[in-house]
C-alpha positions, 0 to 999 in steps of 0.5 A: 206106048205111043198113041198116034192121034192128031190133036183135035177136040173130039175123037170117034170111037173108031179112031180111039180103037185104031190108035190103041189097036183094040176093038171098039167093043173093048173101048165101050166095055172100059167106058162102062167099067171105069168111071174116069172115062166119060165120053160125050154123045152127039145127037145120034148117040155116037161117043165123042172122046176128049183128050182127057178120055184118051189120057185116061185110056192110056193109063188104063191100057198101061195098067191092064194090057202092059202091066197085067193088072186085072180090071178089078186091080186097075179099078182099085189102083185108080180109086186108091190114089188116082193122082199118084198112079197117073203121075207115075205113069207120066214119068214112066212114059217120059222116061221110055221116050227118052230111052227110045231117043237115046237108042236112036242116037246110039244107032246113028253113031 
């Protein structure tokens, strides 16, 4: 899944929700369910998500929405072997990007 967010230090919850095409309530829910998501809060209490939070959201989104894990299953997978889970996700994402580029090249032939 390609997430379209500009590079910056912090992202507001609305930006994150729009990038993932989900409601802000789901972002808040996942924040409470998954300890790896730790947004900062400004003086007004607004959540400010970092690039690491976005990376973790991508992983959770992949497990829950794309691969069909239950929330409990996703938590267990992340708890059991977080480095391996994230490494595998990064490899799959890169391969999907290469595949998309090859399909694009093929259609131009």
